[in-house]
C-alpha positions in Angstrom: -0.1 0.1 -0.1 1.3 3.4 -1.2 0.9 6.6 0.9 0.9 9.6 -1.5 0.8 13.3 -0.5 -0.8 16.0 -2.3 -0.2 19.3 -0.7 -2.5 21.0 -3.1 -5.3 18.5 -3.3 -7.5 18.6 -0.5 -10.1 16.0 -0.4 -13.4 15.8 1.5 -13.4 12.4 3.0 -16.4 10.4 1.6 -18.0 6.8 3.0 -18.4 3.7 0.4 -22.2 4.9 -0.2 -21.0 8.7 -1.1 -22.0 9.9 2.0 -19.8 12.7 3.2 -18.0 12.6 6.9 -18.1 16.2 7.7 -15.5 18.3 8.9 -12.6 15.9 7.9 -10.2 17.0 5.1 -6.6 16.1 4.0 -4.3 15.8 1.2 -3.2 12.3 2.3 -4.5 9.5 -0.2 -3.6 6.0 0.1 -3.6 3.9 -3.2 -3.8 0.2 -3.1 -1.4 -1.9 -5.1 -3.9 -4.1 -6.6 -6.2 -1.0 -7.3 -8.1 -1.1 -10.3 -8.4 2.4 -12.8 -11.4 3.5 -11.5 -12.7 7.1 -10.2 -14.7 5.7 -7.4 -13.1 6.8 -3.8 -13.5 4.7 -0.3 -12.7 5.5 2.8 -10.4 2.8 4.6 -11.4 4.5 7.9 -15.2 2.8 7.2 -13.7 -0.8 6.4 -14.5 -0.9 2.6 -12.8 -3.4 0.5 -14.3 -1.9 -2.9 -11.7 -1.7 -5.8 -11.0 1.8 -5.9 -7.9 4.2 -7.4 -7.3 5.9 -4.3 -8.6 5.4 -0.8 -8.8 8.8 1.0 -7.6 8.5 4.6 -8.1 11.9 6.3 -8.3 10.0 9.6 -4.5 8.4 9.2 -3.2 12.3 9.2 -5.3 13.3 11.7 -4.9 10.1 14.3 -1.0 10.4 13.7 -0.9 14.0 14.5 -3.0 13.5 17.7 0.0 11.9 19.1 1.5 15.4 19.2 -1.0 17.0 20.9 0.0 18.4 24.3 3.5 17.8 23.7 6.6 20.0 23.4 8.0 21.7 19.9 10.7 24.2 19.9 10.6 26.2 16.9 13.7 28.6 16.2 13.1 31.6 14.1 9.5 31.6 15.2 8.9 35.5 15.0 8.4 35.5 11.1 8.3 33.8 7.8 8.4 30.0 7.9 8.9 29.9 11.8 6.2 31.8 12.3 3.5 29.8 9.9 5.3 26.6 11.7 4.5 27.7 15.3 1.0 28.9 14.8 -0.3 25.5 12.9 1.4 23.2 15.3 -0.7 25.2 18.1 -3.4 24.8 16.0 -3.1 20.9 16.0 -2.9 21.3 19.8 0.8 21.5 20.7 2.7 23.5 23.4 5.1 25.3 21.1 8.0 27.5 22.6 8.9 29.7 19.7 12.4 31.6 20.0 13.9 34.8 18.2 15.6 37.8 19.4 12.7 39.7 18.2 10.2 38.1 20.9 7.4 40.9 20.7 6.4 39.3 17.4 5.9 35.8 18.8 4.2 37.5 22.0 1.4 39.2 19.2 1.3 35.7 17.6 0.5 33.6 21.0 -2.4 36.2 21.8 -3.5 35.4 18.4 -3.8 31.9 18.6 -5.2 32.4 22.1 -8.2 34.4 20.2 -8.4 31.9 17.8 -8.9 29.3 20.5 -6.4 27.0 19.4 -6.3 23.9 21.6 -2.4 24.5 21.8 -0.4 27.5 23.4 2.5 29.4 21.7 5.2 30.5 24.2 7.5 33.1 23.0 11.0 32.8 24.3 13.9 35.8 23.9 16.9 34.1 22.5 20.2 35.1 20.4 21.2 31.8 19.2 24.6 33.1 18.0 24.8 32.8 22.0 25.6 29.0 23.0 24.6 30.4 26.7 21.5 31.8 25.6 20.6 28.5 24.0 21.6 26.3 27.1 19.6 29.0 29.3 16.4 28.6 26.6 16.7 24.5 27.0 17.2 24.8 30.9 13.6 26.7 31.4 12.1 24.6 29.0 13.0 21.5 31.0 12.0 23.4 34.1 8.5 24.7 32.6 7.8 21.9 30.2 9.9 19.0 31.2 11.6 19.3 28.0 11.5 19.1 24.2 9.8 16.5 22.1 10.1 17.9 18.6 12.8 20.4 17.4 12.3 22.4 14.6 15.7 24.2 13.5 14.2 27.1 11.2 16.2 29.9 12.1 18.5 31.2 9.6 19.9 34.2 7.8 22.3 35.4 4.7 24.8 38.2 4.0 25.6 39.2 0.5 29.1 38.4 1.1 30.9 36.7 -1.6 34.1 34.6 -1.4 36.4 36.8 -3.3 35.8 39.9 -1.1 33.4 39.4 1.5 33.5 40.6 5.1 34.6 37.7 7.6 32.0 39.1 10.5 29.4 38.1 7.8 30.8 34.9 7.1 31.1 34.1 11.0 27.3 35.4 11.5 26.0 32.8 8.9 28.2 29.9 10.0 27.1 30.8 13.8 23.2 30.7 13.4 23.0 28.3 10.2 25.3 25.8 11.7 26.4 26.0 14.9 23.1 27.0 16.5 21.3 24.4 14.6 23.6 21.4 16.1 23.8 23.1 19.8 20.0 23.0 19.5 20.1 19.2 18.0 22.3 18.1 20.4 20.2 19.8 23.5 16.8 18.3 22.3 18.6 14.7 21.9 19.7 15.0 25.4 16.2 16.3 26.7 14.7 13.6 24.6 17.2 11.0 26.0 16.4 12.1 29.6 12.8 11.4 29.8 13.1 8.3 27.6 11.0 9.8 24.7 12.1 7.3 22.2 9.9 8.8 19.2 10.8 12.3 18.6 11.7 14.3 15.9 14.4 16.8 14.6 13.3 18.7 11.6 15.9 20.9 9.8 14.8 23.6 7.7 17.6 23.5 4.7 17.6 24.7 1.2 17.9 23.8 -2.4 21.1 25.7 -2.0 22.1 22.5 0.3 22.1 20.3 -2.7 23.2 22.4 -5.7 25.8 25.6 -6.0 24.0 28.1 -7.9 26.0 30.8 -10.0 25.5 33.8 -7.4 28.4 35.1 -5.6 26.4 36.6 -3.0 25.1 33.3 -1.8 28.0 30.9 -2.0 29.0 31.3 1.5 25.3 30.7 2.7 25.4 27.8 0.4 28.5 26.3 2.2 26.5 26.8 5.4 23.5 25.0 4.0 25.4 22.0 2.5 26.8 22.0 6.1 23.1 21.0 6.9 22.7 18.5 4.6 25.7 16.6 6.0 24.6 17.4 9.5 21.4 15.9 9.2 22.5 12.9 7.7 25.3 12.5 10.3 22.4 12.8 13.0 20.3 10.2 11.5 23.3 7.6 11.6 24.1 8.4 15.4 20.4 8.1 16.1 20.2 4.9 14.7 23.9 3.8 16.2 22.0 4.6 19.2 18.8 2.2 18.7 16.7 4.9 19.2 13.4 6.0 17.1 13.9 9.3 17.3 14.3 10.9 13.8 16.0 13.6 12.0 14.6 14.9 8.9 16.0 17.8 6.1 13.5 20.0 4.3 15.1 21.9 1.5 13.0 24.7 -0.2 13.5 26.8 -3.4 12.7 30.2 -3.1 10.0 31.1 -0.5 8.5 34.5 -0.5 8.8 36.0 3.2 10.9 38.5 4.4 14.0 36.6 3.9 15.4 38.4 1.0 14.5 41.7 2.4 16.8 41.1 5.1 19.9 39.8 2.9 19.7 42.8 0.9 18.1 45.7 3.3 19.6 48.3 1.5 18.4 47.7 -1.9 14.9 46.7 -2.1 14.7 46.4 -5.8 17.1 43.7 -5.7 15.2 41.7 -2.9 12.1 42.2 -4.8 13.6 40.9 -7.7 14.4 37.4 -6.1 10.7 36.9 -5.7 9.9 38.2 -9.3 12.9 36.2 -11.1 11.9 32.9 -9.7 8.3 31.3 -8.9 8.2 31.2 -5.3 6.8 29.0 -2.8 4.8 30.3 0.1 5.4 29.4 3.9 2.2 27.1 4.1 3.8 25.2 1.6 6.7 24.4 4.3 3.9 24.0 6.9 2.7 21.2 4.7 5.6 19.8 4.7 6.4 19.9 8.3 2.8 18.2 9.5 3.8 15.8 6.8 7.0 14.5 8.0 5.6 14.6 11.6 2.2 12.7 10.8 4.4 9.8 9.2 4.1 6.5 10.9 6.7 6.2 14.1 8.6 3.7 12.1 8.9 5.8 9.0 12.0 7.7 8.4 11.8 10.5 5.9 15.1 11.6 5.6 15.0 14.4 2.9 12.1 16.6 1.2 13.1 18.8 -1.5 10.6 21.3 -2.8 10.4 23.9 -5.4 7.8 25.8 -7.2 6.1 24.7 -10.7 
């Protein structure tokens, strides 16, 4: 049986008699290997054995995300863009989300919006400068004290400076390395130790990577940034191997998007808004919600399934 994911296709679940099951919508479909080519849709939850090309399994995605309800997720870089979108969605799904960033005011606003919307989870803002290890360690200590520990760690924070290899500033290179690589490693290490201390064997570490972690593009401004993302690719695989050697079911996943329309380019080219805007006009962009789909897809995979890498690009 094959589980398929269609992020842009949302089907309403129907029963074997065509009756709609209200309130359940999902992009998850299961294809039976012996299914005949037909347009009929059956719901595996209702126990149908009708021949069908695809069985809609809304219940599968919902039930597998249900195991995360009430558990703790850390999302770095949660004030804007992908991190903010992911944090809010996990709160909507019932998780307790610690969202960290230097600009904690924006996360506080998101937390208030989540509360007003009546989401079952909670967003906990935390001010943290990821370039300082002592602040990261203090954050994990606070999470341990107040929330017992981290079950899901989403290393989303990342930045870029237009510093070419031939004439770039060392300070820019160092800042990229500190945030994109070292902070990611420290958070992954501390998250694993938190899980191990509490005998959590189904945790998940998700690194938000980039297509730049798999291909070097002819853009001098992005070459050092690309090097940091190649490091994330290697580190995620190394992390996966070490977790396997420890005989744990804690999973590690890299999610590598192409261009995503957020504030990212405007921060890179903060003194040249035209150049920043061109990034999103020259390339068809993904949206933050596309990354949200990817994260929830990864988290909703059955506990024995390891999704190592997702590459996302806009058509």
